[in-house]
N, C-alpha and C positions, 0 to 999 in steps of 0.2 A: 586143216581145213579152220584159219586163223576165225574167234570171233569180234565181230564187231561191236563194242560198248559207248555208250553214247553214255553224258553227267549228264543227269538231267536233277533240278534243283525242285522241289515241293512248292508246287503253287502256295504264293502270299494269300491271305485276305483280302478281300478287298478292303477297298481303300473309306467307303462306309462301315467298312466293321471292324478297319486297324485304330485302335483308341488311340492312339499317338496323334492320328492325322483328326478326331472327333477332336480331342481335346484343343487340340491347336486351333480347328474353326472355331468350335464355341465359346473361346479368347477372343478373335478376331471381328464374329459376334457381337459381344459383350460391347468390347471396344467403340466398333457402329454406333452402337444403337447407344455410350453414354456420350459420346460424340455428337451425335442427330438432338438426341436431348439438349445438352446442351445447346446447341446454334439453336435450334426452338422456341427456348427458355428465353436467350437474348435477345430475338428477334423480336417475341412478343409483347418483353418489355419495352422497349426500343417505339413498337411500332405505338404501345399504350402512351408510353409519357411523350411523344410527338402528339398527339387524337388531342391530348392534356393541356398540352404550347411546357410539357417543362425540358428544361436542355441539359443536355448533357456532359460532362465535365466536369472540369477543376474554377470553373472559373466564378463558380458562388461564393467561394472562396473571399473576394475580394470584396463583396458586398456587408452590408451591416449586419450586421447578429440582433438586432432589436431586442433581445433580451438579456437580462444581467445575471451577474453569476456570486452567490451567497459568498466563499471564499476561494483565491485565488491569491498566488504567489507571486506572480509581475501583474502593473499594470491591468486593470481591466478597467470599463463599463459597458453599455448595452445602445452607444455609439459609434464600438472593434468593429472587424471584420469577422467573419467566420474563421477564417485564416488565427487571428489572436483568439477566439472561443476555444479553435484547437487547440493551442499550444495552453492553453490557459488545464483545458482536462489534462494532456499529457500532466504538467507539471503537477497538479493535484495529483493523477494516480501515481508517480512515481515519488510523493512524496506519504502517501497510505499505503504505497508495497515499504517503501522502507519502516516507516513507524507499525509496520505491521510483523515484520521480521524480526524487525528491536523487541519488540512488545511477547514476540510469538517464543521467541528466543528462552529472556526472561524468564518467561510463562512458564515454560518446559522443563529451564532448570531447577526450577521454585519444587512443581510439581513433580518432577523424575528426585529429585533426591528425599523431596518430599515421601514419595512412594519406599522408602529404604529407611524410613524413619525408625526405631527400634519402637516409637509412640504412634500403640494401635489403635491409636485414632486417628490421628494423623496418616497413619501408614492404607487404614481405612476410606479415609476421604479425598484422598490422592488416588488411591483405585477405584472409588467409584466414578472419580472425575473421568478420569485418564476412558476407563469401557465405557460411560457414556456418552464422551463429546470421540471418540474414537469408533464408535460405531454409529455416528448418524451422521450422510451423508452431509457435507458444505452448505450443496444448494436446500439443504430441506432444513438446517440452519439458519440463513439466510431468510426463507420466507416466514423462522415462527419471530425473527426479529423486526421485519418487518412488518408483518400485516398484523401479528400479536403485540406486538409492545410501540412499535412509532405506528400505528393505524390507530391506533385506543386513545390516543395523546391528541389535547383539545388541538384546533387552530392554530394561526397565529394571534389570528385578534383575540381567542381565550387563552389564552399563555398562564402556563400559572406560573404563579408571578413571588417569588423567593429574596421576600427584602428590599423589594425595588432595584434591585438588581445582577438578580440573573432570571430566566425566563427564559421554559424547559416547555417544547409543542412539535408537532408532526413532520418539526422542521433540525430538529434537535435544539442541544442547548448551548443559551446563549449567555454570554460573560463579558463585562464593562476591558473595553483593549486598554490597557495602561499605555497611557500617554508620556513619557519625558520631558521634563520641562525643566525650569532653575532652580524650584521650588523642589524638585528630587534631587538634585545632586547638594544643597543645603541642608534637607534632612539625611542623606548619606552622611555627611560631615559631621552633623550633630549627633547622630549616634555615636560614628567610628572615634571622635572626637575624646570623651571615657574614656576609651578600650587604651589608645595608644601610650598615656603612664605607664600604663599596666604592664602593659606586654615592655616599654623601655625599664620597666623596672626588673620585669624577671629575669627581659635577658640580656639587652645592652647591647653595646655595638659586635656585632660577630665578623671580625675584622678575621684575615690569618696573620695575625702577630699577637691575638688574644689571647691572656692568659688567666683565671679563675683569681689567683692572686693578687693580677692586678687591678681587677674589678671592684674597687671598698663601695658599702652602702653609698659613702657620702655619692658616689660617682651615677651610682646607680641613681640616687634623686635628682644629683644635676641632669640625667640623661630624661628625666621621666618631666622635671620642671620643661626643658627645652621641649622634647615633643606639643607640651600642651602651650603653650605663647608662642611656639613657632609660628 
């Protein structure tokens, strides 16, 4: 008589006891809560803006800004639009970033080389600078320079006057802007004219077939007088 066998697999855990099912469930719930919170935030923001008469969109970029910017690489005044203000801010940001990259590269190279110097004082000063600056967060450094240094400076009306040409206040350091005129070209000519005979006397004509033995002392003086009276 044959015995009848049945293939019976052990029953798995309940779905709410399965770690994989619970992980998927909690992930779905978390994503749903994130979307729900975002929708509530956007709906609340739009409702508050509508109740206060604030329009949405980018139409404001064509409106007049009504304020000036101290430094701009592109032409700008207070009557221009917010869109123009955006471009001024973008170009200023790119300028400051480029200056920061170049300055940081040069300063880092100098400090790094000084750290390896055989001079004890130079090496220790460089080490102290590296350890102090590296271990202080950048945001804290910005707060220090803004609140401890710039905020302590006087207002523009009480600027520190340095010789009537330089002014220092909490908005920065103001220096005269060089203006090129015809007088500047004349001054450059006046300063460079006395140097031309000396250069001509020393170097003379540097051509492809020039030979030292062909360029006598008399020729040097001739070239010098030609440069002076030309």
